[in-house]
C-alpha positions as CSV (number, residue, x, y, z in Angstrom):
1,M,-58.0,-45.3,209.3
2,D,-55.9,-44.5,206.2
3,R,-54.6,-41.1,205.0
4,H,-57.7,-40.4,202.9
5,E,-60.0,-41.2,205.8
6,L,-57.9,-39.1,208.1
7,R,-58.1,-36.1,205.8
8,A,-61.9,-36.4,205.7
9,A,-62.1,-36.8,209.5
10,L,-59.9,-33.7,210.1
11,T,-62.0,-31.7,207.6
12,A,-65.2,-32.8,209.4
13,A,-63.7,-31.9,212.8
14,G,-63.0,-28.4,211.5
15,V,-59.2,-28.6,211.7
16,A,-57.8,-25.8,209.5
17,D,-56.1,-26.9,206.3
18,G,-52.8,-25.0,207.1
19,Y,-52.3,-26.9,210.4
20,Y,-51.2,-30.2,208.7
21,R,-49.8,-31.9,205.7
22,I,-50.5,-35.5,204.7
23,E,-48.2,-36.8,202.1
24,G,-49.9,-37.5,198.8
25,V,-53.3,-36.5,200.2
26,H,-53.2,-33.0,201.6
27,E,-50.3,-30.7,200.7
28,P,-51.4,-27.1,201.2
29,V,-50.1,-24.4,198.7
30,P,-48.5,-22.2,199.5
31,T,-46.6,-24.1,202.2
32,P,-47.5,-22.8,205.7
33,P,-44.5,-21.7,207.8
34,D,-45.2,-24.4,210.3
35,F,-47.5,-27.4,210.5
36,L,-47.7,-31.1,211.6
37,Y,-47.1,-33.7,209.0
38,L,-47.5,-37.4,208.2
39,R,-45.2,-39.0,205.6
40,R,-43.6,-42.3,204.6
41,T,-39.9,-42.6,205.2
42,A,-37.3,-44.0,202.8
43,D,-37.2,-47.3,204.8
44,G,-41.0,-47.8,204.5
45,A,-42.0,-46.8,208.0
46,W,-44.4,-43.9,208.7
47,E,-43.4,-40.7,210.5
48,T,-45.4,-37.9,212.2
49,G,-43.6,-34.7,213.0
50,A,-43.6,-30.9,213.0
51,Y,-42.3,-28.7,210.2
52,E,-40.9,-25.5,211.7
53,R,-38.8,-22.8,210.1
54,G,-37.9,-24.9,207.1
55,T,-37.0,-28.0,209.1
56,C,-38.8,-31.3,209.6
57,R,-38.6,-32.5,213.2
58,P,-39.9,-36.1,213.6
59,I,-42.1,-36.7,216.7
60,A,-42.7,-40.4,216.2
61,R,-42.1,-43.3,213.8
62,H,-44.9,-45.8,213.2
63,P,-44.8,-49.4,211.7
64,D,-47.9,-48.7,209.5
65,E,-50.1,-46.1,208.0
66,E,-53.0,-46.7,210.5
67,A,-50.8,-46.1,213.6
68,A,-49.4,-42.9,212.0
69,C,-52.9,-41.6,211.1
70,A,-54.1,-42.3,214.6
71,H,-51.2,-40.4,216.1
72,L,-51.7,-37.3,213.8
73,W,-55.4,-37.4,214.6
74,R,-54.6,-37.2,218.4
75,L,-52.1,-34.4,217.8
76,L,-54.6,-32.3,215.9
77,T,-57.8,-32.9,217.8
């Protein structure tokens, strides 16, 4: 599953838009005060984490987009 497929699956599962951010695919405006996220890191890995009170807190690093998407899916469903 890639980021676009993950977004579609989360929408189909009824997960509220404000619960997550997927870099380049789903970036809610205005930014919610806290949410789970998926993003690419500067070194090319993928990261899932929680944004709380203005701070990103990584939960896990992943070698590829598919693994990161699977992890965010598990966190949100």
